PDB file of N, CA, C and O in Angstrom:
ATOM      1  N   MET A   1     -11.017 -18.331  12.984  1.00  0.00           N
ATOM      2  CA  MET A   1     -11.916 -16.825  13.070  1.00  0.00           C
ATOM      3  C   MET A   1     -10.808 -15.863  12.953  1.00  0.00           C
ATOM      4  O   MET A   1     -11.299 -14.741  12.825  1.00  0.00           O
ATOM      5  N   ASN A   2      -9.733 -15.830  12.944  1.00  0.00           N
ATOM      6  CA  ASN A   2      -9.126 -14.979  12.948  1.00  0.00           C
ATOM      7  C   ASN A   2      -8.956 -13.957  11.974  1.00  0.00           C
ATOM      8  O   ASN A   2      -8.552 -12.798  11.887  1.00  0.00           O
ATOM      9  N   PHE A   3      -9.654 -15.290  10.959  1.00  0.00           N
ATOM     10  CA  PHE A   3      -9.664 -14.424   9.320  1.00  0.00           C
ATOM     11  C   PHE A   3     -10.666 -13.530   9.340  1.00  0.00           C
ATOM     12  O   PHE A   3     -10.585 -12.334   9.057  1.00  0.00           O
ATOM     13  N   ILE A   4     -11.692 -14.186   9.708  1.00  0.00           N
ATOM     14  CA  ILE A   4     -13.037 -13.533   9.996  1.00  0.00           C
ATOM     15  C   ILE A   4     -13.481 -11.884  10.019  1.00  0.00           C
ATOM     16  O   ILE A   4     -14.186 -11.072   9.418  1.00  0.00           O
ATOM     17  N   ILE A   5     -12.274 -12.035  11.483  1.00  0.00           N
ATOM     18  CA  ILE A   5     -12.608 -10.917  12.127  1.00  0.00           C
ATOM     19  C   ILE A   5     -11.711  -9.827  11.406  1.00  0.00           C
ATOM     20  O   ILE A   5     -11.870  -8.619  11.585  1.00  0.00           O
ATOM     21  N   TRP A   6     -10.429 -10.564  10.292  1.00  0.00           N
ATOM     22  CA  TRP A   6      -9.113  -9.569  10.151  1.00  0.00           C
ATOM     23  C   TRP A   6     -10.434  -8.967   8.386  1.00  0.00           C
ATOM     24  O   TRP A   6     -10.255  -7.939   7.734  1.00  0.00           O
ATOM     25  N   LEU A   7     -11.127  -9.605   8.228  1.00  0.00           N
ATOM     26  CA  LEU A   7     -11.984  -8.971   7.494  1.00  0.00           C
ATOM     27  C   LEU A   7     -12.915  -8.082   7.924  1.00  0.00           C
ATOM     28  O   LEU A   7     -12.886  -6.940   7.463  1.00  0.00           O
ATOM     29  N   VAL A   8     -13.788  -8.415   8.773  1.00  0.00           N
ATOM     30  CA  VAL A   8     -14.622  -7.244   9.080  1.00  0.00           C
ATOM     31  C   VAL A   8     -13.714  -6.240   9.618  1.00  0.00           C
ATOM     32  O   VAL A   8     -13.965  -5.152   9.101  1.00  0.00           O
ATOM     33  N   VAL A   9     -12.907  -6.191  10.323  1.00  0.00           N
ATOM     34  CA  VAL A   9     -12.519  -5.092  11.016  1.00  0.00           C
ATOM     35  C   VAL A   9     -11.636  -4.120   9.572  1.00  0.00           C
ATOM     36  O   VAL A   9     -11.565  -2.892   9.538  1.00  0.00           O
ATOM     37  N   GLY A  10     -11.107  -4.984   8.604  1.00  0.00           N
ATOM     38  CA  GLY A  10     -10.409  -4.534   7.728  1.00  0.00           C
ATOM     39  C   GLY A  10     -11.934  -3.164   6.546  1.00  0.00           C
ATOM     40  O   GLY A  10     -11.883  -1.970   6.252  1.00  0.00           O
ATOM     41  N   GLY A  11     -13.021  -4.292   6.270  1.00  0.00           N
ATOM     42  CA  GLY A  11     -14.068  -3.635   5.870  1.00  0.00           C
ATOM     43  C   GLY A  11     -14.350  -2.314   6.865  1.00  0.00           C
ATOM     44  O   GLY A  11     -14.542  -1.304   6.189  1.00  0.00           O
ATOM     45  N   LEU A  12     -14.391  -2.177   7.718  1.00  0.00           N
ATOM     46  CA  LEU A  12     -14.870  -0.763   8.991  1.00  0.00           C
ATOM     47  C   LEU A  12     -14.034   0.169   8.643  1.00  0.00           C
ATOM     48  O   LEU A  12     -14.305   1.262   8.147  1.00  0.00           O
ATOM     49  N   ILE A  13     -12.503  -0.485   9.033  1.00  0.00           N
ATOM     50  CA  ILE A  13     -11.617   0.519   8.366  1.00  0.00           C
ATOM     51  C   ILE A  13     -11.511   1.379   7.312  1.00  0.00           C
ATOM     52  O   ILE A  13     -11.264   2.584   7.360  1.00  0.00           O
ATOM     53  N   GLY A  14     -11.758   0.530   6.130  1.00  0.00           N
ATOM     54  CA  GLY A  14     -12.267   0.876   4.432  1.00  0.00           C
ATOM     55  C   GLY A  14     -13.465   1.779   4.667  1.00  0.00           C
ATOM     56  O   GLY A  14     -13.239   2.934   4.305  1.00  0.00           O
ATOM     57  N   TRP A  15     -14.361   1.629   5.039  1.00  0.00           N
ATOM     58  CA  TRP A  15     -15.756   2.110   5.314  1.00  0.00           C
ATOM     59  C   TRP A  15     -15.410   3.823   6.243  1.00  0.00           C
ATOM     60  O   TRP A  15     -15.807   4.945   5.931  1.00  0.00           O
ATOM     61  N   VAL A  16     -14.634   3.437   7.292  1.00  0.00           N
ATOM     62  CA  VAL A  16     -14.724   4.681   8.266  1.00  0.00           C
ATOM     63  C   VAL A  16     -13.404   5.967   6.683  1.00  0.00           C
ATOM     64  O   VAL A  16     -13.626   7.112   6.287  1.00  0.00           O
ATOM     65  N   ALA A  17     -12.337   5.088   6.335  1.00  0.00           N
ATOM     66  CA  ALA A  17     -11.563   6.030   5.441  1.00  0.00           C
ATOM     67  C   ALA A  17     -12.125   6.383   4.175  1.00  0.00           C
ATOM     68  O   ALA A  17     -11.660   7.215   3.395  1.00  0.00           O
ATOM     69  N   SER A  18     -13.516   5.457   3.970  1.00  0.00           N
ATOM     70  CA  SER A  18     -14.175   6.577   2.969  1.00  0.00           C
ATOM     71  C   SER A  18     -15.204   7.314   3.211  1.00  0.00           C
ATOM     72  O   SER A  18     -15.765   7.894   2.281  1.00  0.00           O
ATOM     73  N   ILE A  19     -15.581   7.411   4.325  1.00  0.00           N
ATOM     74  CA  ILE A  19     -16.235   8.583   4.722  1.00  0.00           C
ATOM     75  C   ILE A  19     -15.420   9.548   4.739  1.00  0.00           C
ATOM     76  O   ILE A  19     -15.699  10.538   4.063  1.00  0.00           O
ATOM     77  N   LEU A  20     -14.351   9.523   5.417  1.00  0.00           N
ATOM     78  CA  LEU A  20     -13.649  10.673   5.354  1.00  0.00           C
ATOM     79  C   LEU A  20     -12.693  11.412   4.342  1.00  0.00           C
ATOM     80  O   LEU A  20     -12.073  12.456   4.545  1.00  0.00           O
ATOM     81  N   MET A  21     -12.713  10.655   3.240  1.00  0.00           N
ATOM     82  CA  MET A  21     -12.220  11.088   2.322  1.00  0.00           C
ATOM     83  C   MET A  21     -13.526  11.215   1.397  1.00  0.00           C
ATOM     84  O   MET A  21     -13.263  11.615   0.263  1.00  0.00           O
ATOM     85  N   ARG A  22     -14.525  11.022   1.585  1.00  0.00           N
ATOM     86  CA  ARG A  22     -16.243  11.291   0.679  1.00  0.00           C
ATOM     87  C   ARG A  22     -16.176  10.482  -0.086  1.00  0.00           C
ATOM     88  O   ARG A  22     -16.639  11.076  -1.060  1.00  0.00           O
ATOM     89  N   THR A  23     -15.815   9.003  -0.597  1.00  0.00           N
ATOM     90  CA  THR A  23     -15.554   8.546  -1.199  1.00  0.00           C
ATOM     91  C   THR A  23     -16.928   7.476  -1.111  1.00  0.00           C
ATOM     92  O   THR A  23     -17.239   6.672  -1.990  1.00  0.00           O
ATOM     93  N   ASP A  24     -17.456   7.638  -0.160  1.00  0.00           N
ATOM     94  CA  ASP A  24     -18.445   6.882   0.636  1.00  0.00           C
ATOM     95  C   ASP A  24     -19.443   6.099  -0.545  1.00  0.00           C
ATOM     96  O   ASP A  24     -19.726   4.901  -0.548  1.00  0.00           O
ATOM     97  N   GLY A  25     -19.829   7.000  -1.410  1.00  0.00           N
ATOM     98  CA  GLY A  25     -21.324   6.461  -2.261  1.00  0.00           C
ATOM     99  C   GLY A  25     -20.363   5.771  -3.600  1.00  0.00           C
ATOM    100  O   GLY A  25     -21.012   5.339  -4.553  1.00  0.00           O
ATOM    101  N   GLN A  26     -18.934   5.684  -3.653  1.00  0.00           N
ATOM    102  CA  GLN A  26     -18.451   5.335  -4.708  1.00  0.00           C
ATOM    103  C   GLN A  26     -17.913   3.918  -4.478  1.00  0.00           C
ATOM    104  O   GLN A  26     -17.161   3.475  -5.346  1.00  0.00           O
ATOM    105  N   GLN A  27     -18.167   3.248  -3.552  1.00  0.00           N
ATOM    106  CA  GLN A  27     -17.537   2.138  -2.982  1.00  0.00           C
ATOM    107  C   GLN A  27     -18.733   1.077  -2.376  1.00  0.00           C
ATOM    108  O   GLN A  27     -19.695   1.474  -1.718  1.00  0.00           O
ATOM    109  N   GLY A  28     -18.529  -0.066  -2.659  1.00  0.00           N
ATOM    110  CA  GLY A  28     -19.375  -1.075  -2.079  1.00  0.00           C
ATOM    111  C   GLY A  28     -19.011  -1.354  -0.617  1.00  0.00           C
ATOM    112  O   GLY A  28     -18.696  -0.463   0.172  1.00  0.00           O
ATOM    113  N   LEU A  29     -19.080  -2.738  -0.296  1.00  0.00           N
ATOM    114  CA  LEU A  29     -18.787  -3.492   0.893  1.00  0.00           C
ATOM    115  C   LEU A  29     -17.258  -3.997  -0.062  1.00  0.00           C
ATOM    116  O   LEU A  29     -16.264  -3.384   0.326  1.00  0.00           O
ATOM    117  N   LEU A  30     -17.044  -4.815  -0.997  1.00  0.00           N
ATOM    118  CA  LEU A  30     -15.890  -5.244  -1.021  1.00  0.00           C
ATOM    119  C   LEU A  30     -14.683  -4.618  -1.191  1.00  0.00           C
ATOM    120  O   LEU A  30     -13.631  -5.118  -0.791  1.00  0.00           O
ATOM    121  N   LEU A  31     -14.777  -3.213  -1.940  1.00  0.00           N
ATOM    122  CA  LEU A  31     -14.168  -2.190  -1.958  1.00  0.00           C
ATOM    123  C   LEU A  31     -13.564  -1.499  -0.635  1.00  0.00           C
ATOM    124  O   LEU A  31     -12.388  -1.158  -0.512  1.00  0.00           O
ATOM    125  N   ASN A  32     -14.456  -1.368   0.217  1.00  0.00           N
ATOM    126  CA  ASN A  32     -13.990  -0.920   1.482  1.00  0.00           C
ATOM    127  C   ASN A  32     -13.191  -2.277   2.189  1.00  0.00           C
ATOM    128  O   ASN A  32     -12.240  -1.971   2.909  1.00  0.00           O
ATOM    129  N   VAL A  33     -13.314  -2.885   2.132  1.00  0.00           N
ATOM    130  CA  VAL A  33     -12.727  -4.571   2.812  1.00  0.00           C
ATOM    131  C   VAL A  33     -11.443  -4.382   1.645  1.00  0.00           C
ATOM    132  O   VAL A  33     -10.637  -4.422   2.575  1.00  0.00           O
ATOM    133  N   VAL A  34     -10.850  -4.269   0.838  1.00  0.00           N
ATOM    134  CA  VAL A  34     -10.114  -4.049  -0.089  1.00  0.00           C
ATOM    135  C   VAL A  34      -9.134  -2.919   0.461  1.00  0.00           C
ATOM    136  O   VAL A  34      -7.906  -2.997   0.428  1.00  0.00           O
ATOM    137  N   VAL A  35      -9.965  -1.729   1.035  1.00  0.00           N
ATOM    138  CA  VAL A  35      -8.825  -0.882   1.299  1.00  0.00           C
ATOM    139  C   VAL A  35      -8.652  -0.834   2.367  1.00  0.00           C
ATOM    140  O   VAL A  35      -7.561  -0.395   2.729  1.00  0.00           O
ATOM    141  N   GLY A  36      -9.749  -1.307   3.503  1.00  0.00           N
ATOM    142  CA  GLY A  36      -9.178  -0.991   4.620  1.00  0.00           C
ATOM    143  C   GLY A  36      -7.735  -2.590   4.741  1.00  0.00           C
ATOM    144  O   GLY A  36      -6.679  -2.644   5.371  1.00  0.00           O
ATOM    145  N   ILE A  37      -8.208  -3.301   4.102  1.00  0.00           N
ATOM    146  CA  ILE A  37      -6.616  -4.228   4.473  1.00  0.00           C
ATOM    147  C   ILE A  37      -5.498  -4.005   3.657  1.00  0.00           C
ATOM    148  O   ILE A  37      -4.404  -4.483   3.956  1.00  0.00           O
ATOM    149  N   VAL A  38      -5.722  -3.126   2.361  1.00  0.00           N
ATOM    150  CA  VAL A  38      -4.352  -2.481   1.854  1.00  0.00           C
ATOM    151  C   VAL A  38      -3.839  -1.537   2.221  1.00  0.00           C
ATOM    152  O   VAL A  38      -2.621  -1.361   2.222  1.00  0.00           O
ATOM    153  N   GLY A  39      -4.909  -0.542   2.703  1.00  0.00           N
ATOM    154  CA  GLY A  39      -4.636   0.403   3.643  1.00  0.00           C
ATOM    155  C   GLY A  39      -3.487   0.090   4.699  1.00  0.00           C
ATOM    156  O   GLY A  39      -2.403   0.672   4.745  1.00  0.00           O
ATOM    157  N   ALA A  40      -3.905  -0.904   5.516  1.00  0.00           N
ATOM    158  CA  ALA A  40      -2.787  -1.514   6.469  1.00  0.00           C
ATOM    159  C   ALA A  40      -1.697  -2.208   6.156  1.00  0.00           C
ATOM    160  O   ALA A  40      -0.916  -2.357   7.095  1.00  0.00           O
ATOM    161  N   MET A  41      -1.353  -2.745   5.005  1.00  0.00           N
ATOM    162  CA  MET A  41      -0.339  -3.144   4.847  1.00  0.00           C
ATOM    163  C   MET A  41       0.079  -1.906   4.236  1.00  0.00           C
ATOM    164  O   MET A  41       1.271  -2.045   4.509  1.00  0.00           O
ATOM    165  N   ILE A  42       0.037  -0.828   3.637  1.00  0.00           N
ATOM    166  CA  ILE A  42       0.825   0.362   3.563  1.00  0.00           C
ATOM    167  C   ILE A  42       1.590   0.977   4.626  1.00  0.00           C
ATOM    168  O   ILE A  42       2.786   1.222   4.781  1.00  0.00           O
ATOM    169  N   ALA A  43       0.194   1.212   5.541  1.00  0.00           N
ATOM    170  CA  ALA A  43       0.351   1.907   7.081  1.00  0.00           C
ATOM    171  C   ALA A  43       1.702   0.877   7.475  1.00  0.00           C
ATOM    172  O   ALA A  43       2.779   1.320   7.872  1.00  0.00           O
ATOM    173  N   GLY A  44       1.421  -0.456   7.290  1.00  0.00           N
ATOM    174  CA  GLY A  44       2.652  -1.484   7.638  1.00  0.00           C
ATOM    175  C   GLY A  44       3.856  -1.122   7.771  1.00  0.00           C
ATOM    176  O   GLY A  44       4.659  -1.138   8.704  1.00  0.00           O
ATOM    177  N   ALA A  45       3.884  -0.686   6.377  1.00  0.00           N
ATOM    178  CA  ALA A  45       5.475  -0.503   5.572  1.00  0.00           C
ATOM    179  C   ALA A  45       5.863   1.413   5.511  1.00  0.00           C
ATOM    180  O   ALA A  45       6.915   1.875   5.070  1.00  0.00           O
ATOM    181  N   PHE A  46       4.765   2.190   6.043  1.00  0.00           N
ATOM    182  CA  PHE A  46       5.303   3.269   5.955  1.00  0.00           C
ATOM    183  C   PHE A  46       4.998   4.180   7.383  1.00  0.00           C
ATOM    184  O   PHE A  46       5.638   5.196   7.657  1.00  0.00           O
ATOM    185  N   VAL A  47       4.066   3.704   8.109  1.00  0.00           N
ATOM    186  CA  VAL A  47       3.306   4.524   8.990  1.00  0.00           C
ATOM    187  C   VAL A  47       4.155   3.808  10.434  1.00  0.00           C
ATOM    188  O   VAL A  47       4.804   4.362  11.320  1.00  0.00           O
ATOM    189  N   SER A  48       3.860   2.540  10.233  1.00  0.00           N
ATOM    190  CA  SER A  48       4.260   1.842  11.637  1.00  0.00           C
ATOM    191  C   SER A  48       5.360   1.974  11.647  1.00  0.00           C
ATOM    192  O   SER A  48       5.501   2.792  12.556  1.00  0.00           O
ATOM    193  N   PRO A  49       6.638   1.683  11.152  1.00  0.00           N
ATOM    194  CA  PRO A  49       8.020   2.061  11.804  1.00  0.00           C
ATOM    195  C   PRO A  49       8.154   3.040  11.850  1.00  0.00           C
ATOM    196  O   PRO A  49       9.343   3.289  11.651  1.00  0.00           O
ATOM    197  N   LEU A  50       7.283   4.356  12.104  1.00  0.00           N
ATOM    198  CA  LEU A  50       7.565   5.845  12.566  1.00  0.00           C
ATOM    199  C   LEU A  50       7.080   6.010  13.737  1.00  0.00           C
ATOM    200  O   LEU A  50       7.658   6.734  14.549  1.00  0.00           O
ATOM    201  N   VAL A  51       6.159   5.494  13.972  1.00  0.00           N
ATOM    202  CA  VAL A  51       5.475   4.739  15.336  1.00  0.00           C
ATOM    203  C   VAL A  51       5.417   4.421  16.373  1.00  0.00           C
ATOM    204  O   VAL A  51       5.090   4.947  17.437  1.00  0.00           O
ATOM    205  N   GLY A  52       5.815   3.333  16.004  1.00  0.00           N
ATOM    206  CA  GLY A  52       5.887   2.243  16.484  1.00  0.00           C
ATOM    207  C   GLY A  52       4.954   1.548  16.900  1.00  0.00           C
ATOM    208  O   GLY A  52       5.088   1.031  18.009  1.00  0.00           O
ATOM    209  N   VAL A  53       3.779   1.335  16.167  1.00  0.00           N
ATOM    210  CA  VAL A  53       2.776   0.522  16.310  1.00  0.00           C
ATOM    211  C   VAL A  53       2.494  -0.552  15.332  1.00  0.00           C
ATOM    212  O   VAL A  53       2.842  -0.298  14.179  1.00  0.00           O
ATOM    213  N   PRO A  54       2.025  -1.516  15.514  1.00  0.00           N
ATOM    214  CA  PRO A  54       1.617  -2.947  14.387  1.00  0.00           C
ATOM    215  C   PRO A  54       0.395  -2.100  14.208  1.00  0.00           C
ATOM    216  O   PRO A  54      -0.070  -1.143  14.827  1.00  0.00           O
ATOM    217  N   THR A  55      -0.089  -3.015  12.784  1.00  0.00           N
ATOM    218  CA  THR A  55      -1.510  -3.066  11.872  1.00  0.00           C
ATOM    219  C   THR A  55      -2.244  -4.025  12.583  1.00  0.00           C
ATOM    220  O   THR A  55      -1.911  -4.648  13.591  1.00  0.00           O
ATOM    221  N   ILE A  56      -3.390  -4.073  11.869  1.00  0.00           N
ATOM    222  CA  ILE A  56      -4.156  -5.134  11.703  1.00  0.00           C
ATOM    223  C   ILE A  56      -3.659  -6.530  11.212  1.00  0.00           C
ATOM    224  O   ILE A  56      -3.789  -7.565  11.866  1.00  0.00           O
ATOM    225  N   ASN A  57      -3.165  -6.451  10.172  1.00  0.00           N
ATOM    226  CA  ASN A  57      -2.209  -7.494   9.281  1.00  0.00           C
ATOM    227  C   ASN A  57      -1.361  -7.939   9.957  1.00  0.00           C
ATOM    228  O   ASN A  57      -0.849  -8.972   9.525  1.00  0.00           O
ATOM    229  N   GLN A  58      -0.914  -7.473  11.083  1.00  0.00           N
ATOM    230  CA  GLN A  58       0.026  -8.286  11.839  1.00  0.00           C
ATOM    231  C   GLN A  58      -0.307  -9.175  12.961  1.00  0.00           C
ATOM    232  O   GLN A  58       0.372  -9.950  13.635  1.00  0.00           O
ATOM    233  N   GLY A  59      -1.863  -8.757  12.970  1.00  0.00           N
ATOM    234  CA  GLY A  59      -2.487  -9.618  13.608  1.00  0.00           C
ATOM    235  C   GLY A  59      -2.761  -8.800  15.494  1.00  0.00           C
ATOM    236  O   GLY A  59      -3.260  -9.339  16.481  1.00  0.00           O
ATOM    237  N   VAL A  60      -2.304  -7.661  15.371  1.00  0.00           N
ATOM    238  CA  VAL A  60      -2.891  -6.757  16.284  1.00  0.00           C
ATOM    239  C   VAL A  60      -4.595  -6.328  16.399  1.00  0.00           C
ATOM    240  O   VAL A  60      -5.173  -6.055  15.347  1.00  0.00           O
ATOM    241  N   PHE A  61      -5.053  -6.301  17.180  1.00  0.00           N
ATOM    242  CA  PHE A  61      -6.160  -5.955  17.566  1.00  0.00           C
ATOM    243  C   PHE A  61      -6.325  -4.689  18.331  1.00  0.00           C
ATOM    244  O   PHE A  61      -7.452  -4.377  18.718  1.00  0.00           O
ATOM    245  N   SER A  62      -5.412  -4.021  18.553  1.00  0.00           N
ATOM    246  CA  SER A  62      -5.455  -2.270  19.558  1.00  0.00           C
ATOM    247  C   SER A  62      -6.105  -0.870  18.803  1.00  0.00           C
ATOM    248  O   SER A  62      -6.412  -0.581  17.646  1.00  0.00           O
ATOM    249  N   LEU A  63      -6.130  -0.289  19.906  1.00  0.00           N
ATOM    250  CA  LEU A  63      -6.502   0.949  19.614  1.00  0.00           C
ATOM    251  C   LEU A  63      -5.603   1.815  18.577  1.00  0.00           C
ATOM    252  O   LEU A  63      -5.817   2.737  17.790  1.00  0.00           O
ATOM    253  N   GLY A  64      -4.470   1.031  18.987  1.00  0.00           N
ATOM    254  CA  GLY A  64      -3.154   2.042  18.103  1.00  0.00           C
ATOM    255  C   GLY A  64      -3.228   1.499  16.543  1.00  0.00           C
ATOM    256  O   GLY A  64      -3.223   2.192  15.525  1.00  0.00           O
ATOM    257  N   ALA A  65      -3.310  -0.140  16.666  1.00  0.00           N
ATOM    258  CA  ALA A  65      -3.447  -0.472  15.537  1.00  0.00           C
ATOM    259  C   ALA A  65      -4.290  -0.283  14.453  1.00  0.00           C
ATOM    260  O   ALA A  65      -3.844  -0.113  13.318  1.00  0.00           O
ATOM    261  N   LEU A  66      -5.768  -0.304  14.777  1.00  0.00           N
ATOM    262  CA  LEU A  66      -6.978   0.608  14.152  1.00  0.00           C
ATOM    263  C   LEU A  66      -6.755   1.606  13.631  1.00  0.00           C
ATOM    264  O   LEU A  66      -7.120   1.967  12.512  1.00  0.00           O
ATOM    265  N   LEU A  67      -5.737   2.501  14.869  1.00  0.00           N
ATOM    266  CA  LEU A  67      -5.387   4.043  13.810  1.00  0.00           C
ATOM    267  C   LEU A  67      -4.508   3.978  12.875  1.00  0.00           C
ATOM    268  O   LEU A  67      -4.454   4.732  11.903  1.00  0.00           O
ATOM    269  N   VAL A  68      -3.722   3.007  13.140  1.00  0.00           N
ATOM    270  CA  VAL A  68      -2.427   3.541  12.116  1.00  0.00           C
ATOM    271  C   VAL A  68      -3.188   2.613  10.953  1.00  0.00           C
ATOM    272  O   VAL A  68      -2.857   2.929   9.810  1.00  0.00           O
ATOM    273  N   SER A  69      -4.038   1.651  11.042  1.00  0.00           N
ATOM    274  CA  SER A  69      -4.249   1.185   9.793  1.00  0.00           C
ATOM    275  C   SER A  69      -5.449   2.007   9.027  1.00  0.00           C
ATOM    276  O   SER A  69      -5.845   1.566   7.948  1.00  0.00           O
ATOM    277  N   LEU A  70      -6.050   3.247   9.599  1.00  0.00           N
ATOM    278  CA  LEU A  70      -7.106   3.591   9.057  1.00  0.00           C
ATOM    279  C   LEU A  70      -6.157   5.293   8.272  1.00  0.00           C
ATOM    280  O   LEU A  70      -6.498   6.181   7.491  1.00  0.00           O
ATOM    281  N   VAL A  71      -5.209   5.045   8.870  1.00  0.00           N
ATOM    282  CA  VAL A  71      -4.355   6.228   8.254  1.00  0.00           C
ATOM    283  C   VAL A  71      -3.929   5.745   7.271  1.00  0.00           C
ATOM    284  O   VAL A  71      -3.814   6.660   6.456  1.00  0.00           O
ATOM    285  N   GLY A  72      -3.680   5.013   6.935  1.00  0.00           N
ATOM    286  CA  GLY A  72      -2.902   3.701   5.840  1.00  0.00           C
ATOM    287  C   GLY A  72      -4.143   3.744   4.603  1.00  0.00           C
ATOM    288  O   GLY A  72      -3.941   3.900   3.399  1.00  0.00           O
ATOM    289  N   ALA A  73      -5.276   3.585   5.187  1.00  0.00           N
ATOM    290  CA  ALA A  73      -6.476   3.463   4.190  1.00  0.00           C
ATOM    291  C   ALA A  73      -6.628   4.731   3.745  1.00  0.00           C
ATOM    292  O   ALA A  73      -6.899   4.952   2.565  1.00  0.00           O
ATOM    293  N   VAL A  74      -6.446   5.848   4.784  1.00  0.00           N
ATOM    294  CA  VAL A  74      -6.570   6.954   4.244  1.00  0.00           C
ATOM    295  C   VAL A  74      -5.507   7.746   3.127  1.00  0.00           C
ATOM    296  O   VAL A  74      -5.626   8.683   2.338  1.00  0.00           O
ATOM    297  N   LEU A  75      -4.714   7.075   3.419  1.00  0.00           N
ATOM    298  CA  LEU A  75      -3.666   7.452   2.424  1.00  0.00           C
ATOM    299  C   LEU A  75      -3.460   6.985   0.991  1.00  0.00           C
ATOM    300  O   LEU A  75      -3.066   7.474  -0.067  1.00  0.00           O
ATOM    301  N   LEU A  76      -3.866   5.923   1.398  1.00  0.00           N
ATOM    302  CA  LEU A  76      -4.229   5.193   0.133  1.00  0.00           C
ATOM    303  C   LEU A  76      -5.750   5.328  -0.608  1.00  0.00           C
ATOM    304  O   LEU A  76      -6.160   4.777  -1.629  1.00  0.00           O
ATOM    305  N   LEU A  77      -6.301   6.103   0.140  1.00  0.00           N
ATOM    306  CA  LEU A  77      -8.054   6.806  -1.125  1.00  0.00           C
ATOM    307  C   LEU A  77      -7.132   7.888  -1.298  1.00  0.00           C
ATOM    308  O   LEU A  77      -7.331   8.122  -2.490  1.00  0.00           O
ATOM    309  N   ALA A  78      -6.146   8.820  -0.885  1.00  0.00           N
ATOM    310  CA  ALA A  78      -6.234   9.859  -1.520  1.00  0.00           C
ATOM    311  C   ALA A  78      -4.966   9.531  -2.569  1.00  0.00           C
ATOM    312  O   ALA A  78      -4.601  10.358  -3.404  1.00  0.00           O
ATOM    313  N   VAL A  79      -4.511   8.564  -2.455  1.00  0.00           N
ATOM    314  CA  VAL A  79      -3.328   8.302  -3.838  1.00  0.00           C
ATOM    315  C   VAL A  79      -4.405   8.011  -5.139  1.00  0.00           C
ATOM    316  O   VAL A  79      -4.302   8.471  -6.276  1.00  0.00           O
ATOM    317  N   VAL A  80      -5.242   7.298  -4.726  1.00  0.00           N
ATOM    318  CA  VAL A  80      -6.242   7.082  -5.618  1.00  0.00           C
ATOM    319  C   VAL A  80      -7.081   8.062  -6.368  1.00  0.00           C
ATOM    320  O   VAL A  80      -7.583   8.046  -7.491  1.00  0.00           O
ATOM    321  N   ASN A  81      -7.069   9.229  -5.034  1.00  0.00           N
ATOM    322  CA  ASN A  81      -8.045  10.179  -5.817  1.00  0.00           C
ATOM    323  C   ASN A  81      -6.920  11.135  -6.237  1.00  0.00           C
ATOM    324  O   ASN A  81      -7.373  12.261  -6.032  1.00  0.00           O
ATOM    325  N   LEU A  82      -6.001  11.210  -6.597  1.00  0.00           N
ATOM    326  CA  LEU A  82      -4.825  11.794  -7.056  1.00  0.00           C
ATOM    327  C   LEU A  82      -5.051  11.603  -7.960  1.00  0.00           C
ATOM    328  O   LEU A  82      -5.565  12.389  -8.755  1.00  0.00           O
ATOM    329  N   PHE A  83      -4.614  10.023  -8.230  1.00  0.00           N
ATOM    330  CA  PHE A  83      -4.585   9.714  -9.951  1.00  0.00           C
ATOM    331  C   PHE A  83      -6.028   9.678 -10.762  1.00  0.00           C
ATOM    332  O   PHE A  83      -6.002   9.819 -11.984  1.00  0.00           O
ATOM    333  N   ARG A  84      -6.810   9.561 -10.335  1.00  0.00           N
ATOM    334  CA  ARG A  84      -8.778   9.378 -10.317  1.00  0.00           C
ATOM    335  C   ARG A  84      -9.241  10.799 -10.897  1.00  0.00           C
ATOM    336  O   ARG A  84      -9.875  11.056 -11.921  1.00  0.00           O
ATOM    337  N   ARG A  85      -8.868  11.393 -10.192  1.00  0.00           N
ATOM    338  CA  ARG A  85      -9.269  13.018 -10.430  1.00  0.00           C
ATOM    339  C   ARG A  85      -8.288  13.974 -10.145  1.00  0.00           C
ATOM    340  O   ARG A  85      -8.861  15.059 -10.046  1.00  0.00           O
ATOM    341  N   GLY A  86      -7.076  14.092  -9.964  1.00  0.00           N
ATOM    342  CA  GLY A  86      -5.938  15.068 -10.054  1.00  0.00           C
ATOM    343  C   GLY A  86      -5.738  15.955  -8.875  1.00  0.00           C
ATOM    344  O   GLY A  86      -4.933  16.861  -8.659  1.00  0.00           O
ATOM    345  N   SER A  87      -6.838  15.359  -8.079  1.00  0.00           N
ATOM    346  CA  SER A  87      -7.069  16.203  -6.658  1.00  0.00           C
ATOM    347  C   SER A  87      -7.138  15.228  -5.363  1.00  0.00           C
ATOM    348  O   SER A  87      -7.955  14.308  -5.316  1.00  0.00           O
ATOM    349  N   VAL A  88      -6.323  15.465  -4.431  1.00  0.00           N
ATOM    350  CA  VAL A  88      -7.138  14.702  -3.073  1.00  0.00           C
ATOM    351  C   VAL A  88      -7.733  14.489  -2.300  1.00  0.00           C
ATOM    352  O   VAL A  88      -7.615  13.617  -1.439  1.00  0.00           O
ATOM    353  N   ARG A  89      -8.749  15.494  -2.503  1.00  0.00           N
ATOM    354  CA  ARG A  89      -9.928  16.059  -2.047  1.00  0.00           C
ATOM    355  C   ARG A  89      -9.988  16.577  -0.614  1.00  0.00           C
ATOM    356  O   ARG A  89     -11.023  17.084  -0.183  1.00  0.00           O
TER     357      ARG A  89
END
């Protein structure tokens, strides 16, 4: 059950990040899930140690964990946009 919640929350985080970065029309459901989960991994490596809050990949579903994971997903989309278009957007 935890795996399903992880996928749903990762998809929602990826969807919100894609709206914030204005890439929502280019992504489907699967890519939103991937962006949310990989973004949470990135946040776990870089953002989480700075603020001391875990991510959704660490099994914590708090508001702080959701925000840290969202920051990671936005960072991931910014890097992808930088390589794809030459600008962060």
